N, C-alpha and C positions, 0 to 999 in steps of 0.2 A: 447551568447557564442562566436559566430564568431567574434563579435566586440572586445571581451576581448582578443581572440587569436591574432587578428590583432594588437591590441594595444601592446601586449607583444612582438610580432615579431618586431614591429616598434621600440620599446625601445631597444631590443637586437641589432637591426641594428645600432641605434644611439650609443649605448655603444661600439659596435665593431668599428665603424668608429672613435671613440674618443680614440682608443688605443694609445700605446706609440709612434707609428710612424705616427699617423694621426693628422692633424691639428685640433685644437679645434674649435667647432662652435662659431659663433660670440656672440650669446645671448641665454640664457635659462630663461624662466619665469616659476617659480615653484609654485605648490600648489595653482593654480588659478581655479576659476570657469569660464569655457568658455561658451559663449552664442552667437549663431548666428541663423538666421531665417531658415536655412536649416537643421542644425544638432541639434537644440534645446539647452538644458542645459546639460553641462557635468561638473560635479564637480570633484575637486581634480585632476587637469591635470597639466602636464608639457608640455610646448610649446617650441620647439627648433627652432632657427632661424639662418640661415647661408646664406651668399651671397645674402641677400635681399629677401629671401623666407623662408617660414615655411617648415622645413624639417621633423618635427614630432610633433604630438599631442598625448601624451601617458598618461597613468595613473601615477599619482604622486607616489613617493615612492623611486625608485632608484635615486641615485645622478648622474646627468649628468654634467660633467665638461664643462665649456665654458669660453670664454674670458671675458664675463660679465654674472653674475647671479643675478636674481631678485627674492626675496621671496615675492610672492603676496598672502600670506595667508589672507583669508577673503576678497579678492578683486575679481573683475569681468573683464574678458577680452572679448571685442567685436570687430568685424571688424572695421577698420577705417571708419569713417562716410564721406558721400558725402554731399556737398551742390550742388544740381543739377540745380540751377538757380542763376548764378552770373554774374555781369557785372564789370570786372576788371578795366575798364577805364571810367565808367560812371561819377565818381567823382574822379578826379586825386589826390585829397588830401588823398584818401585812398590807392591808388594803391601800393605804396611802403610798407605800413604797413600790407597789406592784408595777405601775407604768414604767418607771425608770428601770427596774430590774428586768422587765420583759425586753424593752428596747435595747438595753446594754448587751443582751445575749442574742439579738437579731430577730426577736419575735415582734412582728409588726401587726399581727391580728390575733385576737383571742375570742374564744367562744365560752361564755359563762354558762355552765350547764346546771345551774340550780342555786337559788338564793331567794330569801324573802323579798317580795316585791318592794316592800317599804324600805328595805335596806339597800337593795341592789340598784334601784332606780336612780337615787341621787349619785351613786358612784358612776353609773353609765353616763348620766348627764354631764358629770364633770369630765369624764374621759372624752366625750364628744364635743365639748365646748370649743368654740372658735379659739384657735391659738394654743390649745392644749398640746403639749408634747407627750403623746400617749399612743399606744396601739389602737387600731380599729377594734371596736368591741361589738359583739353580737350576743344577745342574752335571751334566756328562756323564762326568767322569773322562777317561781317555786316549782319544785318537783311535784308532779301530780300523782300523789300516792293514794292508797285505799282508805278504808275506814280507820285502820291503825297505821299511823305515820311513823316511818323510821326516823327521819330527822325532824323531830317534833318540837325542838326548842326546850325540852325538859330533860330528856335522857341523852339527847345528842343536840348538836347545834341546829338552829332553826333554818331548814332549807326547804321543807315540804309542806303541803297542805292536804287535808283530807278530802277524798272523793268517795263517800260511802255509798252513793247511788248515782244513777244516770243523770238525774235532774241537777244535782249539785255539780257534777262534772261539766255539764253543758254550761252552767252559769259561770263556773270558774274559767273555762276556756274563753267565754265572751269577755270576762273581766280582763284577762291577760291580753287578749287581742286589742281591747280598747286602750290598754296601757302601752301598746307598741312593741310587744315582744317580737323577736325575730324568728323564734321557733318554739316548740313545746317539748317538754321532756316528761315522759311517763315513767312511773317507778314500779317497784316490785310487788306492792301489796294490793294493787288494783284487781278487781274481778274481771273476767272476760267481758261482761256486759259494759262495765265502765270503760274498759280499754276500747271497745268498739265505738262507744259514743265519743270518746276523745278523738279517735282517728277520724271519725266522720266530721266532727267539728273542725279539726285541723285542715282537712281536705277542702271543706267548704270555704275556709278563709285563706287558703293558699299558704299555710304555715308548714314548713318542714317539721318532721317528727323525729325525735331522738328518744332513747330510753334504755332501760334494762328490760330483759325478758321477765315479765311478771311471773311470780312463783305459781300462780294458778293456771299457767298456760305452757304450751310447748314452744320452743324456740322456732321450730319450722313453721308454726302458724303466725308468729309475731314478725319474723324477719321481713317477709314480703310487704308488710303494711307500714313499715317505718323506714326512714331514710338513713338512720344510723343507730348502732347499738354500742353500749359501753362495757368495758372491762371483761368481755367474754362471759359476763355474768349469767349463770344458770343455763348456758348452752350445754355444759357437760351433762346436765340432767336429761337432755334429749339425745345425747350421743351414746347412750348406754344400751345395754341389751334388752331392757324391759322398761322403756320410758313411761308407758301408760300406767304401770303399777306404781311407779314413783309419783306420777302426777296425781293419782287418786289419793295417795298417802299425804301429799302436800295439801291438797284441797281439804282433806279431813282435819288436818292440824290448823289450817288457816281459819276454820270456823271459830277458833280461839275462845272456847267457852269460859276460860278463866280471865279473859280480858287483859292479857299481859301486854306491855308496851310493844309498839311496832318493831323497834330495833331489836328487842329481845326475841320476838317471834321470828323475825328474819334470821337472826343468828342461829336460832335453834334448828331451823330448816337447813341452813347451809351446813351446819355441823353434822346434821343427820345424813344428808344426801350427797354433798359435794365430793368428798374423797372416795366414798363407795362407787359413785358414778364414774369417776376417773378410772378406778380399778376395773370397772365392768365395761370399759370402752368397747363399742361395737363398730367396726370399720364400715360396714355397709349402711348401718343406720345413720352414722354420722355423715356419710357421703350424701345421704338424702337431705339431712339438715342443712349442710353447706350449700347444696344445689339450690335451696330456697332463698339463699342470701346473696346471690351474685349481683344484686342491685342495691345491697344494703351495706353502707360503710361500717366496718368494724373498727372500733377504737379500743385496742386491747389494753392500753396503759400498762405495758409490760414492765416499765420501771417500777410500777407498784406490784403487779401480780408476781413478778419474778425478783422482788427485792432481795430475797434471801440468796439469790445467785450472784448479785452484784450490789452489795450494800453501799450506799453513798459514803459511809464512814471510811471505807477502804480506798476511796479515790484520792489520788495524790494532790488534787487541787481543792479538796473539800474544806480544809482549814482556811485557805484564802477566801473561798466562797463565803464562809460564815462571817467574815469581817465586813461583807457588803450588806448583810441583812440588818433589819431593825435591831436596835441594841437589846431589847428584851428577848427577841427571838434568838439572837446570837447566844445570849447567856443560857437560855433554855436548851437549845440544840447542842451547844458545846458541852454542856453537862451530860447530855445523853450520849454524845459522841465518845466522850472519855469513858463513860460507864460501859458502853458497848465494846470499846477497844480493850478494856481492862479484863473482861471476862471472856473465856472461851466457851462457846455454847454451840452445839450442833443443832442446826435448824432443819426441820422437815422441808424438803424441797420438792415434794411430790407435785403440789399444785403449780409451783413455779415452772417446773420442767414440763408439765402438761400444757401450761399456757404457751410456752415456746413451740411445743409440738402442734398445738391447735392452730396457732397463727401460721405455721408452715403449711398445714393442711389447707387452710383458707387461701393462702397465697397460691398454692398449686391449683386450687379449684377456681381461681379467678375472682375470689371475693375481694372487693376493694378494701384497703386498709387506710385508716387515718391516724395521725399522730397527736395524742393528747396525754396529759400527765396526772390529772386530778390535783394539781397544785392548789393550795399548799399542804394537802393531806399527806401524812406519812413521809415527811422530810422531802417533799417536792419543792425545792427552792424555785420561785418563779423565774422563768427563763432558762436557767441552768439545767433544770430537769428535762426540758424538751430535748436537749442534746443527748441526755442519757437514754431517753426513749428511742431516739433514732438509732443509737448504738444497739439497743436491745432488738429493734426490728431487724437490723442486719444480722444479728446473732440468730434470729428466728428463721432467716432464710431469704429476706429481701436483699436486693442489691442496694448499694448506696444511692443510685439514681431512684430506685423505687421507694427508698426511705424518704428522699427529698419529695417525691411525688405525694407521699402520705402527709407531708407537712406543708404542702403548697396547693397542688392541683385538687386533691380530694376535698379539703375544706371549702375551697371556692365552689366546687360543683355542688356541694350540699346546699349552699345558699343560692344556687342558680347564678353565680357570679363568674363563671368560667370565661366570659367574654371580656372581663376587666381585671381579673386577679389570677394569680397562680403561675404566670409565665412572664418572661422578659421579652416583650415585643410592643410594637407601635400600638398606641391606644390604651394600653393597660395602665392601671393606677401605679404610681411611682412608689412602690414599697419594695425595697431591695436591700440585700446584704452583701457587703464587700468582704471577702475572705482573703487571708494571706496564703492559705494552703488549699490544695485541690480536694474537695469533699468526695470526689469519685475515687481517688486513690485510697482514702481512709475516711470513713464517715465521721470519725472523731475530729476531722478538720473543720467541721461546721462550727466548732468552738473558736476558731481563729478569726473572730469578728474584728475587722479593722475599721469599719464604718457602717452606718445604716442610713438608708433613705426612707423616711417615714412621711407619707402624704406629701412627697416631693421635697421635703426638707432634708438636707444633707447633715448628718451628725457624725463628726469625726470620733475616733477612739477617745480622745481627750474629753470631748463633749459628752459622750456616753458615760464615761467614768464619773463625770460630775452629776449625772442623774441618780447615782446610787450613793449610799453613805460612804 
């Protein structure tokens, strides 16, 4: 009853504000079913948008005049989706095309989780420029790695910077903070001392912290100190029967007397301990690990970890998707697609299956899950791959609503923006996706994007198609 009264008062306010002397609101979406992970399902609603924000969500019925009116009868309105793990500059063939690709698939916000400051800053500035048709972007700058950098620009693309000691780490954090980063990302090769220093500096500056579990540490000690962790990386090494023995072995190898490159060293450790740790899974020990992470958003990137269980090349819409990518990327990926389809090869799915299993354990333990893809790495097409991630989260045990939560509510919470992002209600930023099919019936229906509202601007399906090649 209270909600009905509030809805009526809100509509009366909207109607009054649209009187003969009042300017009309920018946009009204009428007769739509509204869905979000906080307020649930609300049928037959009118959503009013003005000045880039939602000004009312009311029961449908009364006509509200606006500069633009959309009749969304039979359609579904959800909050704008996030891709919570993006690398804008990893493959520069994609960089210019990414904004349009993201929006065309309903992704209205992205979190860039690592890139050279010199390369990523101009891209961020372009996306944030007045009048830019682009998702909202939040960025970390370079990965804060250890003495040996995995993504060093020589053996792998340049994404990281070295932090061989505490003093360097503090200076690097200060430099990134001055550059305006939205959060920090710690990487796998740092020492425990450097890790502690970065966390201290991040907390002093009010910067959220993301990362991988450093190989020199245990996941149960890292999780409580950061706000999100990526890829489930190195958690398996703490979910095993004898984690301290494995930790001692890793630390011995990390002394790296031969000075091998960081990427090579990391791969050596993963190859040595990942699958044996999975095979030696200890239920009680892993429960302790997960209990330490109930306030840490996990971004499992299942479309990557479990790629062998659902290769994109097998999807019925993959060929059509390739036609929307930059020309040189399309040629490259099409050649790989044809090669993969031409040969039959049995892949080891041990880690893929483990990843689904671990996400289900996390979900049952109340660990928050976020939706990210690592685009454009390993055939993660910008925008498209986020929907693949949602499908894999549901396959791992989340409900469709919980998968939506992972791509809307959780990212907003990471940045302390829950009061203005992640739901469809009065006062929230107007980032919305209009779907032709119900995502709660089948999570694949998030692909049925009919229109997007980005920063208050309504983009029809035709306009979205014009944003891509």
